HTML snippet that shows the backbone in 3Dmol.js (N, CA, C, O; Angstrom):
<script src="https://3Dmol.org/build/3Dmol-min.js"></script>
<div id="view" style="width:600px;height:400px;position:relative"></div>
<script>
const pdb = `
ATOM      1  N   UNK A   1      69.548  97.381  92.527  1.00  0.00           N
ATOM      2  CA  UNK A   1      69.606  96.153  93.327  1.00  0.00           C
ATOM      3  C   UNK A   1      70.917  96.029  94.050  1.00  0.00           C
ATOM      4  O   UNK A   1      70.923  95.791  95.258  1.00  0.00           O
ATOM      5  N   UNK A   2      72.026  96.179  93.365  1.00  0.00           N
ATOM      6  CA  UNK A   2      73.310  96.020  94.013  1.00  0.00           C
ATOM      7  C   UNK A   2      73.581  97.161  95.016  1.00  0.00           C
ATOM      8  O   UNK A   2      74.181  96.928  96.065  1.00  0.00           O
ATOM      9  N   UNK A   3      73.151  98.363  94.703  1.00  0.00           N
ATOM     10  CA  UNK A   3      73.315  99.455  95.624  1.00  0.00           C
ATOM     11  C   UNK A   3      72.612  99.193  96.959  1.00  0.00           C
ATOM     12  O   UNK A   3      73.167  99.422  98.033  1.00  0.00           O
ATOM     13  N   UNK A   4      71.367  98.703  96.851  1.00  0.00           N
ATOM     14  CA  UNK A   4      70.628  98.380  98.037  1.00  0.00           C
ATOM     15  C   UNK A   4      71.265  97.241  98.799  1.00  0.00           C
ATOM     16  O   UNK A   4      71.322  97.290 100.028  1.00  0.00           O
ATOM     17  N   UNK A   5      71.739  96.230  98.124  1.00  0.00           N
ATOM     18  CA  UNK A   5      72.391  95.101  98.747  1.00  0.00           C
ATOM     19  C   UNK A   5      73.602  95.483  99.552  1.00  0.00           C
ATOM     20  O   UNK A   5      73.846  94.927 100.623  1.00  0.00           O
ATOM     21  N   UNK A   6      74.375  96.443  99.040  1.00  0.00           N
ATOM     22  CA  UNK A   6      75.622  96.849  99.697  1.00  0.00           C
ATOM     23  C   UNK A   6      75.496  98.142 100.459  1.00  0.00           C
ATOM     24  O   UNK A   6      76.493  98.640 100.982  1.00  0.00           O
ATOM     25  N   UNK A   7      74.299  98.711 100.542  1.00  0.00           N
ATOM     26  CA  UNK A   7      74.091  99.967 101.264  1.00  0.00           C
ATOM     27  C   UNK A   7      74.808 101.132 100.622  1.00  0.00           C
ATOM     28  O   UNK A   7      75.312 102.028 101.299  1.00  0.00           O
ATOM     29  N   UNK A   8      74.843 101.102  99.305  1.00  0.00           N
ATOM     30  CA  UNK A   8      75.576 102.140  98.570  1.00  0.00           C
ATOM     31  C   UNK A   8      74.614 103.231  98.056  1.00  0.00           C
ATOM     32  O   UNK A   8      73.406 103.022  97.941  1.00  0.00           O
ATOM     33  N   UNK A   9      75.196 104.389  97.757  1.00  0.00           N
ATOM     34  CA  UNK A   9      74.428 105.452  97.132  1.00  0.00           C
ATOM     35  C   UNK A   9      74.754 105.503  95.653  1.00  0.00           C
ATOM     36  O   UNK A   9      75.902 105.303  95.259  1.00  0.00           O
ATOM     37  N   UNK A  10      73.766 105.766  94.847  1.00  0.00           N
ATOM     38  CA  UNK A  10      73.967 105.947  93.398  1.00  0.00           C
ATOM     39  C   UNK A  10      73.860 107.423  93.106  1.00  0.00           C
ATOM     40  O   UNK A  10      72.889 108.074  93.490  1.00  0.00           O
ATOM     41  N   UNK A  11      74.852 107.947  92.430  1.00  0.00           N
ATOM     42  CA  UNK A  11      74.855 109.377  92.066  1.00  0.00           C
ATOM     43  C   UNK A  11      75.046 109.474  90.586  1.00  0.00           C
ATOM     44  O   UNK A  11      75.917 108.818  90.016  1.00  0.00           O
ATOM     45  N   UNK A  12      74.243 110.283  89.963  1.00  0.00           N
ATOM     46  CA  UNK A  12      74.352 110.506  88.500  1.00  0.00           C
ATOM     47  C   UNK A  12      74.488 111.964  88.267  1.00  0.00           C
ATOM     48  O   UNK A  12      73.654 112.766  88.688  1.00  0.00           O
ATOM     49  N   UNK A  13      75.559 112.309  87.584  1.00  0.00           N
ATOM     50  CA  UNK A  13      75.830 113.720  87.255  1.00  0.00           C
ATOM     51  C   UNK A  13      75.518 114.012  85.801  1.00  0.00           C
ATOM     52  O   UNK A  13      75.709 113.174  84.920  1.00  0.00           O
ATOM     53  N   UNK A  14      75.041 115.204  85.579  1.00  0.00           N
ATOM     54  CA  UNK A  14      74.770 115.632  84.190  1.00  0.00           C
ATOM     55  C   UNK A  14      75.655 116.834  83.896  1.00  0.00           C
ATOM     56  O   UNK A  14      75.591 117.851  84.587  1.00  0.00           O
ATOM     57  N   UNK A  15      76.458 116.711  82.890  1.00  0.00           N
ATOM     58  CA  UNK A  15      77.418 117.793  82.520  1.00  0.00           C
ATOM     59  C   UNK A  15      76.653 119.027  82.137  1.00  0.00           C
ATOM     60  O   UNK A  15      75.623 118.951  81.466  1.00  0.00           O
ATOM     61  N   UNK A  16      77.161 120.186  82.569  1.00  0.00           N
ATOM     62  CA  UNK A  16      76.511 121.446  82.168  1.00  0.00           C
ATOM     63  C   UNK A  16      76.453 121.503  80.624  1.00  0.00           C
ATOM     64  O   UNK A  16      77.324 120.958  79.946  1.00  0.00           O
ATOM     65  N   UNK A  17      75.479 122.130  80.114  1.00  0.00           N
ATOM     66  CA  UNK A  17      75.160 122.268  78.669  1.00  0.00           C
ATOM     67  C   UNK A  17      74.467 121.045  78.101  1.00  0.00           C
ATOM     68  O   UNK A  17      74.124 121.052  76.919  1.00  0.00           O
ATOM     69  N   UNK A  18      74.247 120.020  78.858  1.00  0.00           N
ATOM     70  CA  UNK A  18      73.530 118.851  78.344  1.00  0.00           C
ATOM     71  C   UNK A  18      72.240 118.705  79.137  1.00  0.00           C
ATOM     72  O   UNK A  18      72.195 119.031  80.323  1.00  0.00           O
ATOM     73  N   UNK A  19      71.207 118.221  78.493  1.00  0.00           N
ATOM     74  CA  UNK A  19      69.939 118.029  79.176  1.00  0.00           C
ATOM     75  C   UNK A  19      69.405 119.366  79.720  1.00  0.00           C
ATOM     76  O   UNK A  19      69.341 120.368  79.009  1.00  0.00           O
ATOM     77  N   UNK A  20      69.035 119.341  80.980  1.00  0.00           N
ATOM     78  CA  UNK A  20      68.463 120.515  81.629  1.00  0.00           C
ATOM     79  C   UNK A  20      69.485 121.328  82.426  1.00  0.00           C
ATOM     80  O   UNK A  20      69.116 122.207  83.205  1.00  0.00           O
ATOM     81  N   UNK A  21      70.780 121.028  82.224  1.00  0.00           N
ATOM     82  CA  UNK A  21      71.799 121.617  83.042  1.00  0.00           C
ATOM     83  C   UNK A  21      72.528 122.807  82.391  1.00  0.00           C
ATOM     84  O   UNK A  21      73.657 123.121  82.769  1.00  0.00           O
ATOM     85  N   UNK A  22      71.907 123.446  81.447  1.00  0.00           N
ATOM     86  CA  UNK A  22      72.574 124.554  80.767  1.00  0.00           C
ATOM     87  C   UNK A  22      72.618 125.765  81.704  1.00  0.00           C
ATOM     88  O   UNK A  22      71.587 126.165  82.245  1.00  0.00           O
ATOM     89  N   UNK A  23      73.768 126.333  81.892  1.00  0.00           N
ATOM     90  CA  UNK A  23      73.908 127.506  82.795  1.00  0.00           C
ATOM     91  C   UNK A  23      73.452 128.816  82.123  1.00  0.00           C
ATOM     92  O   UNK A  23      73.298 129.836  82.796  1.00  0.00           O
ATOM     93  N   UNK A  24      73.239 128.785  80.814  1.00  0.00           N
ATOM     94  CA  UNK A  24      72.830 129.987  80.100  1.00  0.00           C
ATOM     95  C   UNK A  24      71.594 129.707  79.249  1.00  0.00           C
ATOM     96  O   UNK A  24      71.304 128.556  78.923  1.00  0.00           O
ATOM     97  N   UNK A  25      70.879 130.757  78.897  1.00  0.00           N
ATOM     98  CA  UNK A  25      69.677 130.598  78.081  1.00  0.00           C
ATOM     99  C   UNK A  25      70.004 130.449  76.611  1.00  0.00           C
ATOM    100  O   UNK A  25      69.151 130.013  75.838  1.00  0.00           O
ATOM    101  N   UNK A  26      71.223 130.801  76.197  1.00  0.00           N
ATOM    102  CA  UNK A  26      71.598 130.659  74.792  1.00  0.00           C
ATOM    103  C   UNK A  26      72.973 130.089  74.677  1.00  0.00           C
ATOM    104  O   UNK A  26      73.787 130.222  75.591  1.00  0.00           O
ATOM    105  N   UNK A  27      73.248 129.450  73.556  1.00  0.00           N
ATOM    106  CA  UNK A  27      74.553 128.833  73.337  1.00  0.00           C
ATOM    107  C   UNK A  27      75.424 129.705  72.469  1.00  0.00           C
ATOM    108  O   UNK A  27      76.056 129.209  71.536  1.00  0.00           O
ATOM    109  N   UNK A  28      75.475 130.986  72.749  1.00  0.00           N
ATOM    110  CA  UNK A  28      76.368 131.899  72.048  1.00  0.00           C
ATOM    111  C   UNK A  28      77.828 131.566  72.359  1.00  0.00           C
ATOM    112  O   UNK A  28      78.112 130.964  73.394  1.00  0.00           O
ATOM    113  N   UNK A  29      78.734 131.940  71.498  1.00  0.00           N
ATOM    114  CA  UNK A  29      80.168 131.625  71.653  1.00  0.00           C
ATOM    115  C   UNK A  29      80.644 132.025  73.040  1.00  0.00           C
ATOM    116  O   UNK A  29      81.333 131.238  73.689  1.00  0.00           O
ATOM    117  N   UNK A  30      80.303 133.219  73.521  1.00  0.00           N
ATOM    118  CA  UNK A  30      80.756 133.682  74.835  1.00  0.00           C
ATOM    119  C   UNK A  30      80.315 132.732  75.929  1.00  0.00           C
ATOM    120  O   UNK A  30      81.046 132.550  76.903  1.00  0.00           O
ATOM    121  N   UNK A  31      79.177 132.134  75.810  1.00  0.00           N
ATOM    122  CA  UNK A  31      78.624 131.261  76.816  1.00  0.00           C
ATOM    123  C   UNK A  31      79.200 129.830  76.780  1.00  0.00           C
ATOM    124  O   UNK A  31      78.992 129.033  77.695  1.00  0.00           O
ATOM    125  N   UNK A  32      79.910 129.546  75.722  1.00  0.00           N
ATOM    126  CA  UNK A  32      80.476 128.188  75.574  1.00  0.00           C
ATOM    127  C   UNK A  32      81.870 128.051  76.160  1.00  0.00           C
ATOM    128  O   UNK A  32      82.474 126.987  76.019  1.00  0.00           O
ATOM    129  N   UNK A  33      82.411 129.072  76.808  1.00  0.00           N
ATOM    130  CA  UNK A  33      83.784 129.011  77.258  1.00  0.00           C
ATOM    131  C   UNK A  33      83.948 127.965  78.406  1.00  0.00           C
ATOM    132  O   UNK A  33      85.066 127.529  78.683  1.00  0.00           O
ATOM    133  N   UNK A  34      82.859 127.578  79.052  1.00  0.00           N
ATOM    134  CA  UNK A  34      82.932 126.567  80.104  1.00  0.00           C
ATOM    135  C   UNK A  34      82.656 125.179  79.583  1.00  0.00           C
ATOM    136  O   UNK A  34      82.672 124.229  80.365  1.00  0.00           O
ATOM    137  N   UNK A  35      82.406 125.018  78.307  1.00  0.00           N
ATOM    138  CA  UNK A  35      82.127 123.712  77.727  1.00  0.00           C
ATOM    139  C   UNK A  35      83.459 123.089  77.276  1.00  0.00           C
ATOM    140  O   UNK A  35      83.831 123.174  76.105  1.00  0.00           O
ATOM    141  N   UNK A  36      84.172 122.460  78.234  1.00  0.00           N
ATOM    142  CA  UNK A  36      85.451 121.862  77.930  1.00  0.00           C
ATOM    143  C   UNK A  36      85.667 120.656  78.835  1.00  0.00           C
ATOM    144  O   UNK A  36      85.028 120.535  79.880  1.00  0.00           O
ATOM    145  N   UNK A  37      86.544 119.789  78.442  1.00  0.00           N
ATOM    146  CA  UNK A  37      86.881 118.619  79.310  1.00  0.00           C
ATOM    147  C   UNK A  37      87.521 119.087  80.595  1.00  0.00           C
ATOM    148  O   UNK A  37      87.302 118.481  81.644  1.00  0.00           O
ATOM    149  N   UNK A  38      88.322 120.171  80.545  1.00  0.00           N
ATOM    150  CA  UNK A  38      88.915 120.682  81.770  1.00  0.00           C
ATOM    151  C   UNK A  38      87.877 121.170  82.767  1.00  0.00           C
ATOM    152  O   UNK A  38      87.973 120.903  83.965  1.00  0.00           O
ATOM    153  N   UNK A  39      86.881 121.891  82.256  1.00  0.00           N
ATOM    154  CA  UNK A  39      85.823 122.345  83.133  1.00  0.00           C
ATOM    155  C   UNK A  39      84.960 121.188  83.637  1.00  0.00           C
ATOM    156  O   UNK A  39      84.509 121.204  84.782  1.00  0.00           O
ATOM    157  N   UNK A  40      84.727 120.181  82.781  1.00  0.00           N
ATOM    158  CA  UNK A  40      83.977 119.020  83.225  1.00  0.00           C
ATOM    159  C   UNK A  40      84.664 118.314  84.402  1.00  0.00           C
ATOM    160  O   UNK A  40      84.014 117.913  85.368  1.00  0.00           O
ATOM    161  N   UNK A  41      86.002 118.173  84.297  1.00  0.00           N
ATOM    162  CA  UNK A  41      86.738 117.516  85.389  1.00  0.00           C
ATOM    163  C   UNK A  41      86.725 118.400  86.663  1.00  0.00           C
ATOM    164  O   UNK A  41      86.646 117.894  87.783  1.00  0.00           O
ATOM    165  N   UNK A  42      86.802 119.690  86.463  1.00  0.00           N
ATOM    166  CA  UNK A  42      86.710 120.606  87.586  1.00  0.00           C
ATOM    167  C   UNK A  42      85.347 120.534  88.299  1.00  0.00           C
ATOM    168  O   UNK A  42      85.265 120.528  89.527  1.00  0.00           O
ATOM    169  N   UNK A  43      84.309 120.482  87.500  1.00  0.00           N
ATOM    170  CA  UNK A  43      82.945 120.320  88.047  1.00  0.00           C
ATOM    171  C   UNK A  43      82.840 119.032  88.855  1.00  0.00           C
ATOM    172  O   UNK A  43      82.284 119.013  89.952  1.00  0.00           O
ATOM    173  N   UNK A  44      83.386 117.956  88.291  1.00  0.00           N
ATOM    174  CA  UNK A  44      83.320 116.634  88.959  1.00  0.00           C
ATOM    175  C   UNK A  44      84.075 116.686  90.294  1.00  0.00           C
ATOM    176  O   UNK A  44      83.577 116.192  91.305  1.00  0.00           O
ATOM    177  N   UNK A  45      85.263 117.276  90.299  1.00  0.00           N
ATOM    178  CA  UNK A  45      86.035 117.398  91.529  1.00  0.00           C
ATOM    179  C   UNK A  45      85.307 118.227  92.579  1.00  0.00           C
ATOM    180  O   UNK A  45      85.308 117.894  93.764  1.00  0.00           O
ATOM    181  N   UNK A  46      84.697 119.293  92.134  1.00  0.00           N
ATOM    182  CA  UNK A  46      83.937 120.167  93.090  1.00  0.00           C
ATOM    183  C   UNK A  46      82.731 119.416  93.661  1.00  0.00           C
ATOM    184  O   UNK A  46      82.421 119.520  94.848  1.00  0.00           O
ATOM    185  N   UNK A  47      82.054 118.651  92.780  1.00  0.00           N
ATOM    186  CA  UNK A  47      80.897 117.865  93.283  1.00  0.00           C
ATOM    187  C   UNK A  47      81.342 116.803  94.258  1.00  0.00           C
ATOM    188  O   UNK A  47      80.702 116.597  95.289  1.00  0.00           O
ATOM    189  N   UNK A  48      82.434 116.123  93.947  1.00  0.00           N
ATOM    190  CA  UNK A  48      82.964 115.068  94.790  1.00  0.00           C
ATOM    191  C   UNK A  48      83.259 115.625  96.195  1.00  0.00           C
ATOM    192  O   UNK A  48      82.905 115.016  97.205  1.00  0.00           O
ATOM    193  N   UNK A  49      83.901 116.771  96.233  1.00  0.00           N
ATOM    194  CA  UNK A  49      84.252 117.373  97.524  1.00  0.00           C
ATOM    195  C   UNK A  49      82.980 117.796  98.282  1.00  0.00           C
ATOM    196  O   UNK A  49      82.873 117.583  99.490  1.00  0.00           O
ATOM    197  N   UNK A  50      82.025 118.394  97.562  1.00  0.00           N
ATOM    198  CA  UNK A  50      80.782 118.810  98.185  1.00  0.00           C
ATOM    199  C   UNK A  50      80.060 117.575  98.760  1.00  0.00           C
ATOM    200  O   UNK A  50      79.614 117.581  99.908  1.00  0.00           O
ATOM    201  N   UNK A  51      79.959 116.554  97.963  1.00  0.00           N
ATOM    202  CA  UNK A  51      79.235 115.323  98.402  1.00  0.00           C
ATOM    203  C   UNK A  51      79.918 114.698  99.602  1.00  0.00           C
ATOM    204  O   UNK A  51      79.248 114.293 100.551  1.00  0.00           O
ATOM    205  N   UNK A  52      81.217 114.612  99.576  1.00  0.00           N
ATOM    206  CA  UNK A  52      81.969 114.002 100.685  1.00  0.00           C
ATOM    207  C   UNK A  52      81.781 114.754 101.987  1.00  0.00           C
ATOM    208  O   UNK A  52      81.578 114.147 103.039  1.00  0.00           O
ATOM    209  N   UNK A  53      81.849 116.107 101.915  1.00  0.00           N
ATOM    210  CA  UNK A  53      81.701 116.924 103.093  1.00  0.00           C
ATOM    211  C   UNK A  53      80.216 116.914 103.598  1.00  0.00           C
ATOM    212  O   UNK A  53      79.945 116.776 104.791  1.00  0.00           O
ATOM    213  N   UNK A  54      79.303 117.063 102.651  1.00  0.00           N
ATOM    214  CA  UNK A  54      77.847 117.150 103.013  1.00  0.00           C
ATOM    215  C   UNK A  54      77.325 115.858 103.634  1.00  0.00           C
ATOM    216  O   UNK A  54      76.468 115.895 104.517  1.00  0.00           O
ATOM    217  N   UNK A  55      77.825 114.746 103.190  1.00  0.00           N
ATOM    218  CA  UNK A  55      77.284 113.458 103.649  1.00  0.00           C
ATOM    219  C   UNK A  55      78.271 112.692 104.535  1.00  0.00           C
ATOM    220  O   UNK A  55      78.013 111.539 104.882  1.00  0.00           O
ATOM    221  N   UNK A  56      79.375 113.301 104.899  1.00  0.00           N
ATOM    222  CA  UNK A  56      80.379 112.697 105.752  1.00  0.00           C
ATOM    223  C   UNK A  56      80.749 111.290 105.303  1.00  0.00           C
ATOM    224  O   UNK A  56      80.698 110.339 106.083  1.00  0.00           O
ATOM    225  N   UNK A  57      81.121 111.175 104.038  1.00  0.00           N
ATOM    226  CA  UNK A  57      81.521 109.883 103.483  1.00  0.00           C
ATOM    227  C   UNK A  57      82.925 109.923 102.951  1.00  0.00           C
ATOM    228  O   UNK A  57      83.428 110.981 102.572  1.00  0.00           O
ATOM    229  N   UNK A  58      83.558 108.777 102.921  1.00  0.00           N
ATOM    230  CA  UNK A  58      84.872 108.679 102.318  1.00  0.00           C
ATOM    231  C   UNK A  58      84.722 108.094 100.961  1.00  0.00           C
ATOM    232  O   UNK A  58      84.177 107.001 100.807  1.00  0.00           O
ATOM    233  N   UNK A  59      85.213 108.827  99.928  1.00  0.00           N
ATOM    234  CA  UNK A  59      85.132 108.343  98.568  1.00  0.00           C
ATOM    235  C   UNK A  59      86.478 107.937  98.058  1.00  0.00           C
ATOM    236  O   UNK A  59      87.479 108.616  98.289  1.00  0.00           O
ATOM    237  N   UNK A  60      86.503 106.818  97.357  1.00  0.00           N
ATOM    238  CA  UNK A  60      87.774 106.346  96.825  1.00  0.00           C
ATOM    239  C   UNK A  60      88.195 107.134  95.632  1.00  0.00           C
ATOM    240  O   UNK A  60      89.249 106.867  95.057  1.00  0.00           O
TER     241      UNK A  60
END
`;
const viewer = $3Dmol.createViewer("view");
viewer.addModel(pdb, "pdb");
viewer.setStyle({}, {cartoon: {color: "spectrum"}});
viewer.zoomTo();
viewer.render();
</script>
């Protein structure tokens, strides 16, 4: 309701390894090296940049 009122976009991200966003078929130790807070922040920064460029928007 508020997004529509203010003409805003709602974006929901799902961290890799949760839900349907697993980048690997198995959770072996070698595949878990990207499961970290540092990687999560890096993913978020990459998505933010992609979204900003793709939709020509300024994000705070």
